[in-house]
C-alpha positions in Angstrom: 0.3 0.3 0.1 0.7 3.7 -0.8 0.7 6.7 0.9 -2.5 7.5 -2.0 -4.1 4.4 -0.8 -3.4 4.9 3.3 -4.9 8.3 3.0 -7.3 6.8 1.1 -8.4 4.3 4.0 -8.0 7.2 6.7 -11.0 8.9 4.9 -12.8 6.0 4.4 -12.5 5.0 8.5 -14.2 8.2 9.1 -17.2 7.6 6.6 -18.1 4.1 7.7 -18.0 5.6 11.4 -20.0 8.7 10.4 -22.1 6.5 8.4 -23.4 3.7 11.4 -23.6 6.6 13.6 -25.8 8.5 11.4 -27.9 5.6 9.9 -27.9 2.8 12.8 -29.1 5.6 15.2 -26.3 5.3 17.7 -27.1 8.2 20.0 -24.3 8.0 22.5 -21.7 7.7 20.8 -19.2 10.2 18.3 -18.1 8.8 15.0 -14.5 9.7 16.9 -14.7 7.6 19.6 -15.6 4.5 17.5 -11.9 3.0 18.0 -10.4 1.3 14.7 -10.1 -2.1 15.7 -13.0 -2.1 18.4 -15.1 -5.1 17.8 -18.8 -3.8 16.5 -20.6 -6.1 17.6 -21.4 -7.4 21.4 -19.2 -6.2 23.9 -17.1 -3.6 21.9 -19.5 -1.3 19.6 -22.7 -3.5 20.7 -24.8 -4.0 17.2 -26.5 -6.6 17.1 -28.1 -8.8 14.3 -30.7 -6.6 12.8 -27.5 -3.7 13.0 -25.8 -6.6 10.9 -28.7 -6.3 8.5 -28.5 -2.6 8.1 -24.6 -3.0 7.1 -25.4 -5.0 4.5 -28.2 -2.3 2.9 -26.0 0.8 3.7 -23.1 -1.5 1.5 -25.4 -2.1 -0.9 -25.9 1.5 -1.3 -23.2 3.5 -0.5 -20.6 1.3 -2.2 -22.7 -1.0 -4.3 -21.2 -4.1 -2.4 -23.1 -6.8 -1.6 -22.5 -9.5 1.4 -24.4 -12.4 0.3 -22.5 -15.1 3.0 -22.9 -13.8 6.8 -20.4 -16.1 7.7 -18.2 -14.0 5.5 -19.8 -10.6 6.7 -18.9 -12.0 10.5 -14.7 -11.6 9.3 -15.4 -8.4 7.8 -18.2 -6.3 10.9 -15.4 -7.5 13.1 -14.1 -3.8 13.1 -14.2 -0.4 11.7 -10.6 -1.4 10.2 -11.7 -4.9 8.8 -14.8 -3.5 6.9 -12.7 -0.2 5.7 -10.4 -3.6 4.1 -12.8 -4.9 2.6 -14.8 -2.2 1.2 -11.9 -0.6 0.2 -10.1 -3.6 -1.5 -13.6 -4.4 -3.3 -14.3 -0.9 -4.5 -10.7 -0.9 -6.3 -11.8 -4.0 -8.4 -14.7 -2.0 -10.0 -12.8 1.0 -11.1 
């Protein structure tokens, strides 16, 4: 990864945090409070299976990405880091 990529990833992580806070109605959390490597579900941010479905919809709507395999989705949705990496790598393929 070169510098341009890492800057894009930083922006993407910020966008994803803002999107999650806004679209999942996380009123008690500010985007900047979400750590890149914090778990999104369970003990981490506390998201649940309904949130997972909503994230699938958000990825489809905002990035044109589909996640059909929820086992794979679990890996992708682990943290902002894993989510951003997935979006970044799969957006690059299309462009």
